C-alpha positions in Angstrom: -2.4 -30.6 63.3 -4.9 -33.3 62.6 -7.7 -30.8 62.1 -5.6 -28.7 59.7 -4.7 -31.9 57.7 -8.3 -33.0 57.6 -9.4 -29.5 56.4 -6.7 -29.4 53.8 -7.7 -32.8 52.4 -11.3 -31.7 52.4 -10.5 -28.6 50.4 -8.2 -30.5 48.0 -5.2 -28.5 49.0 -1.7 -29.3 47.8 -0.4 -31.4 50.7 3.3 -32.4 50.6 4.5 -35.0 53.1 8.2 -34.8 53.8 9.6 -38.2 54.8 12.5 -38.3 57.2 15.3 -40.7 56.6 14.2 -44.3 57.1 10.4 -43.5 56.8 8.9 -45.2 53.8 5.2 -44.5 54.2 2.3 -43.8 56.5 1.2 -46.0 59.3 -1.9 -48.2 58.8 -5.2 -47.5 60.5 -5.3 -43.7 60.0 -8.7 -42.0 60.8 -11.1 -41.7 57.9 -10.8 -37.9 57.8 -7.0 -37.9 57.2 -6.3 -41.3 55.6 -6.4 -39.6 52.2 -2.9 -38.3 53.0 -1.6 -41.8 52.3 -2.1 -41.2 48.6 0.1 -38.1 48.6 3.7 -38.2 47.4 6.6 -36.3 48.9 10.4 -36.1 48.9 12.7 -37.7 51.5 14.5 -35.2 53.7 18.3 -35.2 53.7 20.0 -32.7 55.9 23.4 -33.4 54.2 22.1 -32.5 50.8 19.6 -29.9 51.8 20.0 -27.7 48.7 19.3 -30.7 46.4 16.3 -31.6 48.6 14.9 -28.1 48.4 15.3 -27.9 44.7 13.5 -31.2 44.3 10.8 -30.0 46.6 10.2 -26.8 44.6 10.5 -28.5 41.2 8.2 -31.4 41.8 5.8 -30.5 44.7 5.6 -26.8 45.4 3.1 -25.9 42.8 -0.5 -24.8 42.8 -3.2 -27.5 42.3 -4.3 -27.2 38.7 -7.4 -29.2 39.2 -9.6 -26.4 40.6 -7.9 -24.0 38.1 -8.9 -26.2 35.1 -12.4 -26.6 36.5 -12.8 -22.8 36.7 -11.5 -22.4 33.2 -13.9 -25.1 31.9 -16.9 -23.5 33.6 -15.8 -20.1 32.2 -15.6 -21.5 28.7 -19.1 -23.1 29.0 -20.5 -19.8 30.3 -18.9 -17.9 27.3 -20.2 -20.5 24.8 -23.7 -20.2 26.3 -23.5 -16.4 26.0 -22.3 -16.6 22.4 -25.1 -19.1 21.6 -27.8 -16.8 23.2 -26.3 -13.8 21.3 -26.4 -15.8 18.1 -29.9 -16.9 18.6 -31.0 -13.4 19.4 -29.4 -12.1 16.3 -31.1 -14.8 14.2 -34.5 -14.0 15.7 -34.0 -10.3 15.1 -32.6 -11.0 11.6 -35.7 -13.1 10.8 -37.9 -10.4 12.2 -36.2 -7.6 10.3 -35.6 -9.5 7.1 -37.2 -7.4 4.5 -37.3 -4.5 7.0 -33.7 -3.2 7.0 -32.9 -4.5 3.5 -36.1 -3.5 1.8 -36.1 -0.5 -0.4 -37.9 2.3 1.6 -40.9 3.7 -0.2 -42.6 7.0 0.5 -46.1 5.7 1.3 -47.6 9.1 2.2 -48.8 9.6 -1.3 -50.9 6.4 -0.9 -53.1 8.2 1.6 -53.6 11.5 -0.2 -56.9 10.5 -1.7 -55.5 10.7 -5.2 -53.9 7.3 -5.6 -52.9 6.5 -9.2 -53.3 2.8 -10.0 -51.9 3.0 -13.5 -48.8 1.0 -12.6 -50.8 -1.8 -10.9 -51.7 -5.0 -12.7 -54.8 -5.2 -10.4 -56.8 -2.0 -11.0 -59.4 -0.5 -8.7 -57.5 -1.0 -5.5 -57.7 1.7 -2.9 -53.9 1.7 -2.9 -51.0 -0.7 -3.6 -47.4 -1.2 -4.8 -45.9 -3.5 -7.3 -42.6 -5.4 -6.8 -40.8 -6.1 -10.1 -38.1 -8.7 -9.5 -36.4 -7.7 -12.8 -35.6 -4.2 -11.5 -34.4 -5.4 -8.0 -30.9 -6.5 -8.8 -29.7 -6.2 -5.2 -32.7 -8.1 -3.7 -33.9 -5.2 -1.6 -37.6 -6.2 -1.9 -40.5 -3.8 -1.6 -42.4 -2.2 1.2 -46.0 -1.3 1.8 -47.9 0.2 4.7 -51.5 -0.9 5.3 -53.7 1.7 7.0 -57.4 1.1 7.8 -58.0 1.4 11.5 -54.9 -0.8 12.1 -51.5 -0.1 10.7 -49.3 -2.9 9.3 -45.9 -2.8 7.6 -45.5 -5.3 4.9 -42.5 -6.4 2.9 -42.0 -8.7 0.0 -38.6 -10.1 -0.7 -36.9 -13.1 -2.2 -35.5 -15.3 0.7 -33.4 -18.4 0.0 -35.7 -20.3 -2.4 -39.0 -18.4 -2.6 -40.7 -15.1 -2.3 -41.8 -14.2 1.2 -44.3 -11.7 2.4 -43.6 -10.4 5.9 -46.1 -8.5 8.0 -45.3 -6.4 11.1 -48.0 -5.0 13.3 -47.9 -1.9 15.6 -46.1 -3.9 18.3 -43.5 -5.1 15.7 -44.7 -8.7 15.9 -43.6 -10.3 12.7 -45.6 -12.9 10.8 -45.5 -14.3 7.3 -48.5 -14.4 4.9 -49.6 -17.8 3.8 -50.0 -17.0 0.2 -50.9 -19.6 -2.5 -50.7 -19.0 -6.2 -50.9 -22.7 -7.0 -48.7 -23.4 -10.0 -48.8 -19.9 -11.5 -45.5 -18.1 -11.7 -43.3 -21.2 -11.6 -41.0 -22.3 -14.4 -40.9 -25.7 -12.6 -43.7 -26.8 -10.4 -44.6 -30.0 -8.5 -47.3 -30.7 -5.9 -44.8 -32.8 -4.0 -44.1 -31.0 -0.7 -40.4 -32.1 -0.8 -39.9 -30.7 -4.3 -38.3 -27.3 -4.9 -40.5 -25.2 -7.1 -38.7 -22.6 -9.2 -40.3 -19.2 -9.7 -39.9 -17.1 -12.8 -37.3 -14.4 -12.3 -39.5 -12.0 -14.2 -42.6 -12.3 -11.9 -44.3 -9.2 -10.6 -45.8 -9.1 -7.2 -48.4 -6.8 -5.7 -49.4 -5.7 -2.2 -52.5 -3.6 -1.8 -55.8 -3.2 0.0 -59.5 -3.1 -1.0 -62.8 -3.6 0.7 -64.1 -6.5 -1.3 -66.7 -7.7 1.1 -68.3 -4.3 1.8 -67.7 -4.3 5.6 -65.8 -1.0 5.5 -62.6 -2.7 6.6 -60.1 -3.2 3.8 -58.9 -6.7 2.9 -55.3 -7.2 2.1 -54.7 -8.1 -1.5 -51.6 -10.1 -2.6 -51.1 -10.5 -6.4 -48.8 -12.2 -8.9 -48.4 -11.5 -12.6 -46.3 -13.5 -14.9 -44.6 -11.5 -17.6 -43.1 -14.4 -19.6 -44.5 -13.6 -23.0 -46.4 -16.2 -25.1 -45.3 -19.3 -23.1 -47.5 -22.2 -24.0 -47.8 -23.8 -20.6 -50.2 -23.7 -17.6 -47.9 -21.9 -15.3 -48.5 -18.4 -16.6 -51.3 -16.0 -15.8 -52.4 -13.9 -12.8 -52.9 -14.8 -9.1 -54.9 -13.0 -6.5 -55.0 -13.8 -2.8 -57.5 -12.1 -0.4 -56.5 -11.9 3.3 -58.9 -10.8 6.0 -58.1 -9.4 9.4 -59.1 -12.1 11.9 -58.3 -12.0 15.6 -55.6 -9.5 15.0 -53.9 -11.4 12.2 -54.2 -11.9 8.5 -55.9 -15.1 7.3 -56.2 -16.0 3.6 -59.9 -16.4 2.9 -60.0 -16.6 -0.9 -57.8 -17.0 -3.9 -58.2 -16.6 -7.7 -55.4 -18.1 -9.8 -56.1 -18.1 -13.5 -53.9 -19.6 -16.2 -53.3 -18.2 -19.6 -50.5 -18.4 -22.2 -51.6 -15.0 -23.5 -49.7 -12.3 -21.8 -50.0 -10.0 -20.0 -53.0 -10.6 -17.8 -54.5 -7.8 -15.8 -57.4 -7.6 -13.4 -59.8 -5.0 -12.0 -61.8 -4.9 -8.9 -65.3 -3.4 -8.9 -67.3 -3.8 -5.7 -67.3 -7.5 -5.1 -66.4 -8.3 -8.7 -63.0 -9.2 -10.1 -62.6 -8.9 -13.9 -59.6 -10.6 -15.6 -58.5 -9.6 -19.0 -56.3 -11.4 -21.5 -55.7 -9.1 -24.5 -59.4 -8.4 -25.5 -60.9 -11.4 -23.8 -62.2 -11.0 -20.3 -63.9 -13.0 -17.6 -65.7 -12.0 -14.4 -65.5 -13.6 -11.0 -67.6 -12.8 -7.9 -66.4 -12.7 -4.3 -69.2 -14.3 -2.2 -69.1 -16.1 1.1 -65.4 -15.9 1.4 -65.0 -17.5 -2.0 -64.2 -16.3 -5.5 -66.6 -17.8 -8.0 -66.6 -17.7 -11.8 -69.5 -15.7 -13.3 -70.6 -16.7 -16.8 -72.5 -13.4 -17.2 -69.5 -11.3 -17.9 -70.0 -7.6 -18.7 -67.9 -6.0 -21.4 -66.3 -2.6 -21.5 -64.8 -2.7 -18.1 -61.2 -2.4 -19.4 -59.7 0.2 -21.6 -56.8 -0.4 -24.0 -54.4 1.7 -21.9 -55.0 -0.7 -18.9 -52.9 -3.3 -20.7 -50.1 -0.9 -21.6 -49.9 0.7 -18.1 -49.8 -2.8 -16.5 -46.5 -3.4 -18.3 -44.7 -0.4 -16.9 
């Protein structure tokens, strides 16, 4: 009996001592393995009122121990919360990876590789291929999609996310990164160099994703462009921006940028070899890509643009 009692105490079983008449408690000096029974409560046995005794025994003492039950419930809830948290984090990661993938308007890019690419709708002429994202026409914020092909294949998306435009890039293994573009103050109706400030972009901006071998190494660079279409705004935040990204160690690194301001709209550009020509109405400037930099060239050639270049850039 002692072994049974010691085992029951060790396993935290429901132990009910039944005290006979005249017995008020347990004796002193019980062995350590069973002295825990002294903390147990139980009814007093009465053979004359057995039915009342049994009802009291059932009502107050014959019940399962809830301690282990509650512990199991608590552990189960913790496990469920952890599963829900992991599921939520997984959804967040997939959502961030696919943001701009599932919601972006799908574009038939096969025509880009037919060898007859028409750049009439691009505000940067001369590109091997490219697409323009016009925020004014994207009322449902679906973004735009572009597929880069030149040895490697990358899927790119541009979409407005929370407070700014984001360029997502997915490689062949579906590893998602974002492009670190920088247009300085161009394209912002409100702009501050304070990192904590929220800069507000024009809702009428046009963005471009394309490719062009500007450094002559036979591998196309990735071209990201911005054109403000706010007409005749006399401020320094309008113009055209061009960022050049080069494939370095399997990822895209911004190596050069050309951000020019003008209150004469619209601005268009054209790439010829390692030259970038920028035109405001009938006035043009030339820039040279050299040593991973875009430098201003004072010796500008004329006649690079045609009048229809300006008209087609506004389509």
